[in-house]
DRENLUM-307060 format. One record per atom (N, C-alpha, C): chain; atom name; x, y, z. Coordinates in Angstrom, 2 decimals. Example, Ala and Ser with C-alpha at 12.3 -4.5 7.8 and 13.67 -1.06 7.14 Angstrom:
DRENLUM-307060
{cadena = A; atomo = N; xx = 13.19; yy = -5.69; zz = 7.80} $
{cadena = A; atomo = CA; xx = 12.30; yy = -4.50; zz = 7.80} $
{cadena = A; atomo = C; xx = 13.20; yy = -3.30; zz = 7.80} $
{cadena = A; atomo = N; xx = 12.85; yy = -2.25; zz = 7.08} $
{cadena = A; atomo = CA; xx = 13.67; yy = -1.06; zz = 7.14} $
{cadena = A; atomo = C; xx = 12.90; yy = 0.03; zz = 7.87} $
This chain:
DRENLUM-307060
{cadena = A; atomo = N; xx = 159.01; yy = 141.18; zz = 124.31} $
{cadena = A; atomo = CA; xx = 159.12; yy = 142.13; zz = 123.36} $
{cadena = A; atomo = C; xx = 157.80; yy = 142.38; zz = 122.59} $
{cadena = A; atomo = N; xx = 157.35; yy = 143.33; zz = 122.24} $
{cadena = A; atomo = CA; xx = 156.00; yy = 143.24; zz = 121.55} $
{cadena = A; atomo = C; xx = 156.03; yy = 143.16; zz = 120.21} $
{cadena = A; atomo = N; xx = 155.12; yy = 142.52; zz = 118.94} $
{cadena = A; atomo = CA; xx = 155.39; yy = 142.15; zz = 118.08} $
{cadena = A; atomo = C; xx = 155.81; yy = 143.52; zz = 117.27} $
{cadena = A; atomo = N; xx = 155.38; yy = 144.33; zz = 117.42} $
{cadena = A; atomo = CA; xx = 155.80; yy = 145.65; zz = 116.51} $
{cadena = A; atomo = C; xx = 157.21; yy = 145.77; zz = 116.57} $
{cadena = A; atomo = N; xx = 157.84; yy = 145.85; zz = 117.81} $
{cadena = A; atomo = CA; xx = 159.02; yy = 145.93; zz = 118.08} $
{cadena = A; atomo = C; xx = 159.95; yy = 145.10; zz = 117.76} $
{cadena = A; atomo = N; xx = 159.45; yy = 143.62; zz = 117.31} $
{cadena = A; atomo = CA; xx = 159.95; yy = 142.70; zz = 116.86} $
{cadena = A; atomo = C; xx = 160.20; yy = 142.82; zz = 115.40} $
{cadena = A; atomo = N; xx = 159.05; yy = 143.53; zz = 114.72} $
{cadena = A; atomo = CA; xx = 159.10; yy = 143.54; zz = 113.28} $
{cadena = A; atomo = C; xx = 160.00; yy = 144.52; zz = 112.87} $
{cadena = A; atomo = N; xx = 159.87; yy = 145.62; zz = 113.84} $
{cadena = A; atomo = CA; xx = 160.96; yy = 146.92; zz = 113.65} $
{cadena = A; atomo = C; xx = 162.39; yy = 146.06; zz = 113.59} $
{cadena = A; atomo = N; xx = 162.62; yy = 145.33; zz = 114.32} $
{cadena = A; atomo = CA; xx = 164.06; yy = 144.91; zz = 114.55} $
{cadena = A; atomo = C; xx = 164.53; yy = 143.87; zz = 113.33} $
{cadena = A; atomo = N; xx = 163.45; yy = 143.20; zz = 112.85} $
{cadena = A; atomo = CA; xx = 163.91; yy = 142.53; zz = 111.79} $
{cadena = A; atomo = C; xx = 163.70; yy = 143.46; zz = 110.45} $
{cadena = A; atomo = N; xx = 163.14; yy = 144.10; zz = 110.42} $
{cadena = A; atomo = CA; xx = 163.11; yy = 145.30; zz = 109.18} $
{cadena = A; atomo = C; xx = 164.53; yy = 145.94; zz = 109.30} $
{cadena = A; atomo = N; xx = 164.92; yy = 146.34; zz = 110.41} $
{cadena = A; atomo = CA; xx = 166.15; yy = 146.91; zz = 110.18} $
{cadena = A; atomo = C; xx = 167.51; yy = 146.07; zz = 109.82} $
{cadena = A; atomo = N; xx = 167.14; yy = 144.67; zz = 110.09} $
{cadena = A; atomo = CA; xx = 168.37; yy = 143.62; zz = 109.30} $
{cadena = A; atomo = C; xx = 168.06; yy = 143.90; zz = 107.61} $
{cadena = A; atomo = N; xx = 166.87; yy = 143.78; zz = 107.72} $
{cadena = A; atomo = CA; xx = 166.45; yy = 143.44; zz = 105.84} $
{cadena = A; atomo = C; xx = 166.81; yy = 144.69; zz = 105.30} $
{cadena = A; atomo = N; xx = 167.04; yy = 145.85; zz = 105.96} $
{cadena = A; atomo = CA; xx = 167.30; yy = 146.95; zz = 105.10} $
{cadena = A; atomo = C; xx = 168.84; yy = 147.14; zz = 105.02} $
{cadena = A; atomo = N; xx = 169.46; yy = 146.68; zz = 106.17} $
{cadena = A; atomo = CA; xx = 170.70; yy = 146.58; zz = 105.99} $
{cadena = A; atomo = C; xx = 171.27; yy = 145.48; zz = 105.08} $
{cadena = A; atomo = N; xx = 170.54; yy = 144.46; zz = 104.67} $
{cadena = A; atomo = CA; xx = 171.14; yy = 143.52; zz = 103.60} $
{cadena = A; atomo = C; xx = 170.81; yy = 144.05; zz = 102.39} $
{cadena = A; atomo = N; xx = 169.69; yy = 144.61; zz = 102.28} $
{cadena = A; atomo = CA; xx = 169.23; yy = 145.49; zz = 101.01} $
{cadena = A; atomo = C; xx = 170.37; yy = 146.57; zz = 100.54} $
{cadena = A; atomo = N; xx = 170.81; yy = 147.28; zz = 101.84} $
{cadena = A; atomo = CA; xx = 171.70; yy = 148.30; zz = 101.39} $
{cadena = A; atomo = C; xx = 172.87; yy = 147.89; zz = 100.95} $
{cadena = A; atomo = N; xx = 173.37; yy = 146.96; zz = 101.58} $
{cadena = A; atomo = CA; xx = 174.72; yy = 145.98; zz = 101.31} $
{cadena = A; atomo = C; xx = 174.66; yy = 145.48; zz = 99.93} $
{cadena = A; atomo = N; xx = 173.56; yy = 144.90; zz = 99.37} $
{cadena = A; atomo = CA; xx = 173.56; yy = 144.19; zz = 98.24} $
{cadena = A; atomo = C; xx = 173.73; yy = 145.54; zz = 97.33} $
{cadena = A; atomo = N; xx = 172.77; yy = 146.54; zz = 97.40} $
{cadena = A; atomo = CA; xx = 172.80; yy = 147.72; zz = 96.50} $
{cadena = A; atomo = C; xx = 174.39; yy = 148.29; zz = 96.27} $
{cadena = A; atomo = N; xx = 175.14; yy = 148.61; zz = 97.54} $
{cadena = A; atomo = CA; xx = 176.18; yy = 149.02; zz = 97.66} $
{cadena = A; atomo = C; xx = 177.51; yy = 148.21; zz = 97.21} $
{cadena = A; atomo = N; xx = 177.36; yy = 146.81; zz = 97.51} $
{cadena = A; atomo = CA; xx = 178.23; yy = 145.78; zz = 97.18} $
{cadena = A; atomo = C; xx = 178.37; yy = 145.59; zz = 95.54} $
{cadena = A; atomo = N; xx = 177.17; yy = 145.02; zz = 95.05} $
{cadena = A; atomo = CA; xx = 176.77; yy = 144.81; zz = 93.90} $
{cadena = A; atomo = C; xx = 176.71; yy = 145.42; zz = 92.91} $
{cadena = A; atomo = N; xx = 176.34; yy = 146.69; zz = 93.32} $
{cadena = A; atomo = CA; xx = 175.62; yy = 147.72; zz = 92.23} $
{cadena = A; atomo = C; xx = 174.28; yy = 147.59; zz = 91.82} $
{cadena = A; atomo = N; xx = 173.56; yy = 146.62; zz = 92.65} $
{cadena = A; atomo = CA; xx = 172.21; yy = 146.29; zz = 92.11} $
{cadena = A; atomo = C; xx = 171.29; yy = 147.74; zz = 92.27} $
{cadena = A; atomo = N; xx = 170.69; yy = 148.23; zz = 91.27} $
{cadena = A; atomo = CA; xx = 169.90; yy = 149.58; zz = 91.56} $
{cadena = A; atomo = C; xx = 168.72; yy = 149.14; zz = 92.82} $
{cadena = A; atomo = N; xx = 168.59; yy = 150.29; zz = 93.55} $
{cadena = A; atomo = CA; xx = 167.71; yy = 150.23; zz = 94.71} $
{cadena = A; atomo = C; xx = 166.35; yy = 149.84; zz = 94.44} $
{cadena = A; atomo = N; xx = 165.89; yy = 150.35; zz = 93.22} $
{cadena = A; atomo = CA; xx = 164.53; yy = 149.80; zz = 92.57} $
{cadena = A; atomo = C; xx = 164.45; yy = 148.27; zz = 92.49} $
{cadena = A; atomo = N; xx = 165.39; yy = 147.61; zz = 92.43} $
{cadena = A; atomo = CA; xx = 165.47; yy = 146.21; zz = 92.08} $
{cadena = A; atomo = C; xx = 165.41; yy = 145.41; zz = 93.28} $
{cadena = A; atomo = N; xx = 165.61; yy = 145.84; zz = 94.55} $
{cadena = A; atomo = CA; xx = 165.54; yy = 145.20; zz = 95.91} $
{cadena = A; atomo = C; xx = 164.27; yy = 145.80; zz = 96.71} $
{cadena = A; atomo = N; xx = 163.70; yy = 144.92; zz = 97.25} $
{cadena = A; atomo = CA; xx = 162.51; yy = 145.28; zz = 98.11} $
{cadena = A; atomo = C; xx = 162.63; yy = 144.48; zz = 99.52} $
{cadena = A; atomo = N; xx = 162.45; yy = 145.19; zz = 100.51} $
{cadena = A; atomo = CA; xx = 162.51; yy = 144.55; zz = 101.83} $
{cadena = A; atomo = C; xx = 161.28; yy = 144.41; zz = 102.26} $
{cadena = A; atomo = N; xx = 160.88; yy = 143.11; zz = 102.46} $
{cadena = A; atomo = CA; xx = 159.17; yy = 142.56; zz = 102.31} $
{cadena = A; atomo = C; xx = 158.82; yy = 142.90; zz = 103.94} $
{cadena = A; atomo = N; xx = 157.91; yy = 143.44; zz = 104.22} $
{cadena = A; atomo = CA; xx = 157.15; yy = 143.69; zz = 105.57} $
{cadena = A; atomo = C; xx = 156.85; yy = 142.23; zz = 106.22} $
{cadena = A; atomo = N; xx = 157.09; yy = 142.16; zz = 107.74} $
{cadena = A; atomo = CA; xx = 157.20; yy = 141.19; zz = 108.37} $
{cadena = A; atomo = C; xx = 155.74; yy = 140.72; zz = 108.27} $
{cadena = A; atomo = N; xx = 155.71; yy = 139.23; zz = 108.21} $
{cadena = A; atomo = CA; xx = 154.51; yy = 138.51; zz = 108.44} $
{cadena = A; atomo = C; xx = 153.99; yy = 138.11; zz = 106.86} $
{cadena = A; atomo = N; xx = 154.62; yy = 138.78; zz = 106.11} $
{cadena = A; atomo = CA; xx = 154.20; yy = 138.56; zz = 104.56} $
{cadena = A; atomo = C; xx = 155.22; yy = 137.17; zz = 104.27} $
{cadena = A; atomo = N; xx = 154.48; yy = 136.25; zz = 103.75} $
{cadena = A; atomo = CA; xx = 155.10; yy = 134.83; zz = 103.50} $
{cadena = A; atomo = C; xx = 156.07; yy = 135.01; zz = 102.24} $
{cadena = A; atomo = N; xx = 157.04; yy = 133.81; zz = 102.38} $
{cadena = A; atomo = CA; xx = 158.22; yy = 134.27; zz = 101.20} $
{cadena = A; atomo = C; xx = 159.40; yy = 134.77; zz = 101.74} $
{cadena = A; atomo = N; xx = 160.23; yy = 135.00; zz = 100.76} $
{cadena = A; atomo = CA; xx = 161.68; yy = 135.39; zz = 100.96} $
{cadena = A; atomo = C; xx = 161.44; yy = 136.81; zz = 101.76} $
{cadena = A; atomo = N; xx = 162.61; yy = 137.12; zz = 102.73} $
{cadena = A; atomo = CA; xx = 162.32; yy = 138.65; zz = 102.98} $
{cadena = A; atomo = C; xx = 162.96; yy = 139.78; zz = 102.21} $
{cadena = A; atomo = N; xx = 163.60; yy = 139.42; zz = 101.21} $
{cadena = A; atomo = CA; xx = 164.35; yy = 140.55; zz = 100.19} $
{cadena = A; atomo = C; xx = 163.66; yy = 139.95; zz = 98.96} $
{cadena = A; atomo = N; xx = 162.91; yy = 140.71; zz = 98.33} $
{cadena = A; atomo = CA; xx = 162.55; yy = 140.52; zz = 96.95} $
{cadena = A; atomo = C; xx = 163.34; yy = 141.16; zz = 95.79} $
{cadena = A; atomo = N; xx = 163.68; yy = 140.22; zz = 94.98} $
{cadena = A; atomo = CA; xx = 164.83; yy = 140.71; zz = 93.92} $
{cadena = A; atomo = C; xx = 164.20; yy = 140.78; zz = 92.28} $
{cadena = A; atomo = N; xx = 164.38; yy = 141.92; zz = 91.89} $
{cadena = A; atomo = CA; xx = 163.71; yy = 142.00; zz = 90.47} $
{cadena = A; atomo = C; xx = 164.24; yy = 140.93; zz = 89.69} $
{cadena = A; atomo = N; xx = 163.88; yy = 140.61; zz = 88.43} $
{cadena = A; atomo = CA; xx = 164.36; yy = 139.47; zz = 87.66} $
{cadena = A; atomo = C; xx = 165.94; yy = 139.66; zz = 87.05} $
{cadena = A; atomo = N; xx = 166.15; yy = 141.13; zz = 86.76} $
{cadena = A; atomo = CA; xx = 167.66; yy = 141.35; zz = 86.60} $
{cadena = A; atomo = C; xx = 168.71; yy = 141.18; zz = 87.70} $
{cadena = A; atomo = N; xx = 168.10; yy = 141.44; zz = 89.03} $
{cadena = A; atomo = CA; xx = 168.69; yy = 141.22; zz = 90.29} $
{cadena = A; atomo = C; xx = 169.04; yy = 139.68; zz = 90.48} $
{cadena = A; atomo = N; xx = 168.09; yy = 139.05; zz = 90.20} $
{cadena = A; atomo = CA; xx = 168.30; yy = 137.72; zz = 90.28} $
{cadena = A; atomo = C; xx = 169.36; yy = 136.95; zz = 89.55} $
{cadena = A; atomo = N; xx = 169.47; yy = 137.54; zz = 88.19} $
{cadena = A; atomo = CA; xx = 170.46; yy = 137.10; zz = 87.57} $
{cadena = A; atomo = C; xx = 171.97; yy = 137.18; zz = 88.03} $
{cadena = A; atomo = N; xx = 171.96; yy = 138.35; zz = 88.74} $
{cadena = A; atomo = CA; xx = 173.25; yy = 138.59; zz = 89.30} $
{cadena = A; atomo = C; xx = 173.47; yy = 138.24; zz = 90.67} $
{cadena = A; atomo = N; xx = 172.29; yy = 137.77; zz = 91.39} $
{cadena = A; atomo = CA; xx = 172.42; yy = 137.26; zz = 92.99} $
{cadena = A; atomo = C; xx = 171.16; yy = 136.30; zz = 93.27} $
{cadena = A; atomo = N; xx = 171.37; yy = 135.32; zz = 92.42} $
{cadena = A; atomo = CA; xx = 170.52; yy = 134.11; zz = 92.64} $
{cadena = A; atomo = C; xx = 169.98; yy = 133.58; zz = 94.06} $
{cadena = A; atomo = N; xx = 169.82; yy = 134.50; zz = 94.80} $
{cadena = A; atomo = CA; xx = 169.46; yy = 134.01; zz = 96.34} $
{cadena = A; atomo = C; xx = 168.16; yy = 134.35; zz = 97.04} $
{cadena = A; atomo = N; xx = 167.65; yy = 133.09; zz = 97.39} $
{cadena = A; atomo = CA; xx = 166.24; yy = 133.79; zz = 98.25} $
{cadena = A; atomo = C; xx = 166.96; yy = 133.80; zz = 99.82} $
{cadena = A; atomo = N; xx = 166.72; yy = 135.39; zz = 100.16} $
{cadena = A; atomo = CA; xx = 167.36; yy = 135.68; zz = 101.48} $
{cadena = A; atomo = C; xx = 166.18; yy = 135.68; zz = 102.71} $
{cadena = A; atomo = N; xx = 166.52; yy = 135.04; zz = 103.66} $
{cadena = A; atomo = CA; xx = 165.55; yy = 135.41; zz = 104.95} $
{cadena = A; atomo = C; xx = 166.81; yy = 135.68; zz = 105.89} $
{cadena = A; atomo = N; xx = 166.03; yy = 136.72; zz = 106.49} $
{cadena = A; atomo = CA; xx = 166.64; yy = 137.46; zz = 107.74} $
{cadena = A; atomo = C; xx = 166.09; yy = 137.31; zz = 108.85} $
{cadena = A; atomo = N; xx = 167.17; yy = 137.11; zz = 109.96} $
{cadena = A; atomo = CA; xx = 166.75; yy = 136.84; zz = 111.22} $
{cadena = A; atomo = C; xx = 167.39; yy = 137.58; zz = 112.33} $
{cadena = A; atomo = N; xx = 166.66; yy = 138.52; zz = 113.10} $
{cadena = A; atomo = CA; xx = 167.41; yy = 139.25; zz = 114.08} $
{cadena = A; atomo = C; xx = 166.88; yy = 139.04; zz = 115.31} $
{cadena = A; atomo = N; xx = 167.38; yy = 137.93; zz = 116.03} $
{cadena = A; atomo = CA; xx = 166.84; yy = 137.29; zz = 117.15} $
{cadena = A; atomo = C; xx = 167.97; yy = 137.11; zz = 118.43} $
{cadena = A; atomo = N; xx = 167.60; yy = 137.31; zz = 119.48} $
{cadena = A; atomo = CA; xx = 168.57; yy = 137.16; zz = 120.82} $
{cadena = A; atomo = C; xx = 168.89; yy = 135.42; zz = 120.73} $
{cadena = A; atomo = N; xx = 167.82; yy = 134.89; zz = 120.79} $
{cadena = A; atomo = CA; xx = 167.95; yy = 133.35; zz = 120.74} $
{cadena = A; atomo = C; xx = 167.41; yy = 132.70; zz = 119.52} $
{cadena = A; atomo = N; xx = 168.35; yy = 132.31; zz = 118.43} $
{cadena = A; atomo = CA; xx = 167.81; yy = 131.75; zz = 117.20} $
{cadena = A; atomo = C; xx = 167.73; yy = 130.26; zz = 117.10} $
{cadena = A; atomo = N; xx = 167.01; yy = 129.61; zz = 116.91} $
{cadena = A; atomo = CA; xx = 166.59; yy = 128.28; zz = 116.65} $
{cadena = A; atomo = C; xx = 166.91; yy = 128.22; zz = 114.97} $
{cadena = A; atomo = N; xx = 168.25; yy = 127.85; zz = 115.07} $
{cadena = A; atomo = CA; xx = 168.86; yy = 127.78; zz = 113.62} $
{cadena = A; atomo = C; xx = 168.48; yy = 126.55; zz = 112.71} $
{cadena = A; atomo = N; xx = 167.96; yy = 125.66; zz = 113.27} $
{cadena = A; atomo = CA; xx = 167.29; yy = 124.36; zz = 112.29} $
{cadena = A; atomo = C; xx = 165.98; yy = 124.99; zz = 111.89} $
{cadena = A; atomo = N; xx = 165.06; yy = 125.47; zz = 112.66} $
{cadena = A; atomo = CA; xx = 163.85; yy = 126.04; zz = 112.18} $
{cadena = A; atomo = C; xx = 164.13; yy = 127.22; zz = 111.13} $
{cadena = A; atomo = N; xx = 165.15; yy = 128.32; zz = 111.38} $
{cadena = A; atomo = CA; xx = 165.44; yy = 129.09; zz = 110.56} $
{cadena = A; atomo = C; xx = 165.84; yy = 128.72; zz = 109.21} $
{cadena = A; atomo = N; xx = 166.60; yy = 127.48; zz = 109.16} $
{cadena = A; atomo = CA; xx = 167.17; yy = 127.16; zz = 107.87} $
{cadena = A; atomo = C; xx = 165.95; yy = 126.42; zz = 107.28} $
{cadena = A; atomo = N; xx = 165.39; yy = 125.75; zz = 107.69} $
{cadena = A; atomo = CA; xx = 164.24; yy = 125.01; zz = 107.09} $
{cadena = A; atomo = C; xx = 163.45; yy = 126.23; zz = 106.36} $
{cadena = A; atomo = N; xx = 162.96; yy = 127.20; zz = 107.22} $
{cadena = A; atomo = CA; xx = 161.98; yy = 128.27; zz = 106.60} $
{cadena = A; atomo = C; xx = 162.81; yy = 128.88; zz = 105.16} $
{cadena = A; atomo = N; xx = 164.16; yy = 128.97; zz = 105.53} $
{cadena = A; atomo = CA; xx = 165.03; yy = 129.48; zz = 104.58} $
{cadena = A; atomo = C; xx = 164.83; yy = 128.85; zz = 103.20} $
{cadena = A; atomo = N; xx = 165.09; yy = 127.66; zz = 103.46} $
{cadena = A; atomo = CA; xx = 165.10; yy = 126.43; zz = 101.99} $
{cadena = A; atomo = C; xx = 163.72; yy = 126.29; zz = 101.23} $
{cadena = A; atomo = N; xx = 162.63; yy = 126.17; zz = 102.40} $
{cadena = A; atomo = CA; xx = 161.43; yy = 126.34; zz = 101.82} $
{cadena = A; atomo = C; xx = 161.02; yy = 127.57; zz = 100.92} $
{cadena = A; atomo = N; xx = 161.54; yy = 128.70; zz = 101.44} $
{cadena = A; atomo = CA; xx = 161.03; yy = 129.82; zz = 100.61} $
{cadena = A; atomo = C; xx = 161.81; yy = 130.04; zz = 99.40} $
{cadena = A; atomo = N; xx = 162.85; yy = 129.42; zz = 99.63} $
{cadena = A; atomo = CA; xx = 164.18; yy = 129.74; zz = 98.46} $
{cadena = A; atomo = C; xx = 163.74; yy = 128.82; zz = 97.17} $
{cadena = A; atomo = N; xx = 163.08; yy = 127.63; zz = 97.45} $
{cadena = A; atomo = CA; xx = 162.72; yy = 126.73; zz = 96.74} $
{cadena = A; atomo = C; xx = 161.71; yy = 126.97; zz = 95.91} $
{cadena = A; atomo = N; xx = 160.65; yy = 127.65; zz = 96.75} $
{cadena = A; atomo = CA; xx = 159.27; yy = 128.17; zz = 95.89} $
{cadena = A; atomo = C; xx = 159.94; yy = 129.15; zz = 95.15} $
{cadena = A; atomo = N; xx = 160.90; yy = 129.94; zz = 95.16} $
{cadena = A; atomo = CA; xx = 161.14; yy = 131.16; zz = 94.40} $
{cadena = A; atomo = C; xx = 161.97; yy = 130.58; zz = 93.44} $
{cadena = A; atomo = N; xx = 162.40; yy = 129.62; zz = 93.31} $
{cadena = A; atomo = CA; xx = 163.39; yy = 128.96; zz = 92.42} $
{cadena = A; atomo = C; xx = 164.88; yy = 129.71; zz = 92.70} $
{cadena = A; atomo = N; xx = 165.18; yy = 129.90; zz = 93.84} $
{cadena = A; atomo = CA; xx = 166.51; yy = 130.51; zz = 94.25} $
{cadena = A; atomo = C; xx = 167.21; yy = 129.58; zz = 95.30} $
{cadena = A; atomo = N; xx = 168.74; yy = 129.80; zz = 95.32} $
{cadena = A; atomo = CA; xx = 169.46; yy = 129.45; zz = 96.09} $
{cadena = A; atomo = C; xx = 169.34; yy = 130.04; zz = 97.71} $
{cadena = A; atomo = N; xx = 168.94; yy = 129.17; zz = 98.72} $
{cadena = A; atomo = CA; xx = 168.77; yy = 129.69; zz = 99.98} $
{cadena = A; atomo = C; xx = 170.09; yy = 130.35; zz = 100.70} $
{cadena = A; atomo = N; xx = 169.69; yy = 131.23; zz = 101.36} $
{cadena = A; atomo = CA; xx = 170.66; yy = 132.30; zz = 102.13} $
{cadena = A; atomo = C; xx = 169.94; yy = 132.93; zz = 103.53} $
{cadena = A; atomo = N; xx = 170.73; yy = 132.43; zz = 104.59} $
{cadena = A; atomo = CA; xx = 170.10; yy = 133.02; zz = 105.79} $
{cadena = A; atomo = C; xx = 171.00; yy = 133.99; zz = 106.49} $
{cadena = A; atomo = N; xx = 170.50; yy = 135.04; zz = 106.65} $
{cadena = A; atomo = CA; xx = 171.37; yy = 136.14; zz = 107.31} $
{cadena = A; atomo = C; xx = 170.81; yy = 136.32; zz = 108.70} $
{cadena = A; atomo = N; xx = 171.73; yy = 136.00; zz = 109.75} $
{cadena = A; atomo = CA; xx = 170.96; yy = 136.29; zz = 110.96} $
{cadena = A; atomo = C; xx = 171.90; yy = 137.18; zz = 111.85} $
{cadena = A; atomo = N; xx = 171.57; yy = 137.64; zz = 112.99} $
{cadena = A; atomo = CA; xx = 172.45; yy = 138.69; zz = 113.71} $
{cadena = A; atomo = C; xx = 171.49; yy = 138.38; zz = 115.42} $
{cadena = A; atomo = N; xx = 172.49; yy = 138.07; zz = 116.05} $
{cadena = A; atomo = CA; xx = 172.13; yy = 138.02; zz = 117.33} $
{cadena = A; atomo = C; xx = 172.39; yy = 139.37; zz = 118.29} $
{cadena = A; atomo = N; xx = 171.82; yy = 139.55; zz = 119.30} $
{cadena = A; atomo = CA; xx = 171.84; yy = 140.61; zz = 120.32} $
{cadena = A; atomo = C; xx = 173.44; yy = 140.88; zz = 120.31} $
{cadena = A; atomo = N; xx = 174.20; yy = 142.02; zz = 119.94} $
{cadena = A; atomo = CA; xx = 175.25; yy = 142.33; zz = 120.33} $
{cadena = A; atomo = C; xx = 176.70; yy = 141.94; zz = 119.33} $
{cadena = A; atomo = N; xx = 175.88; yy = 141.27; zz = 118.46} $
{cadena = A; atomo = CA; xx = 176.69; yy = 140.57; zz = 117.29} $
{cadena = A; atomo = C; xx = 176.56; yy = 141.38; zz = 115.98} $
{cadena = A; atomo = N; xx = 177.45; yy = 141.23; zz = 115.03} $
{cadena = A; atomo = CA; xx = 177.08; yy = 141.50; zz = 113.79} $
{cadena = A; atomo = C; xx = 176.52; yy = 140.58; zz = 112.96} $
{cadena = A; atomo = N; xx = 175.84; yy = 141.06; zz = 111.82} $
{cadena = A; atomo = CA; xx = 175.24; yy = 140.01; zz = 111.22} $
{cadena = A; atomo = C; xx = 176.11; yy = 138.95; zz = 110.51} $
């Protein structure tokens, strides 16, 4: 799979997570940003007010074969830097997140 296709697939999961947080928690859409692939840190950026309501550093993985240990390590590292609780959301081919 080409890198652009991989990033598009990852972005789709990030957008799903962002939309779910907006719908389920009532967090305004402008308080949640989906970060482009390749940018270091958490995949979903939350404003200060959104962090008070949902204090999680979110890492999204949309991969056919997921290396769970590596994904968890990355999630914990990024969340610690942001001072948040790590949360990994993953999706494999043909499965729900």
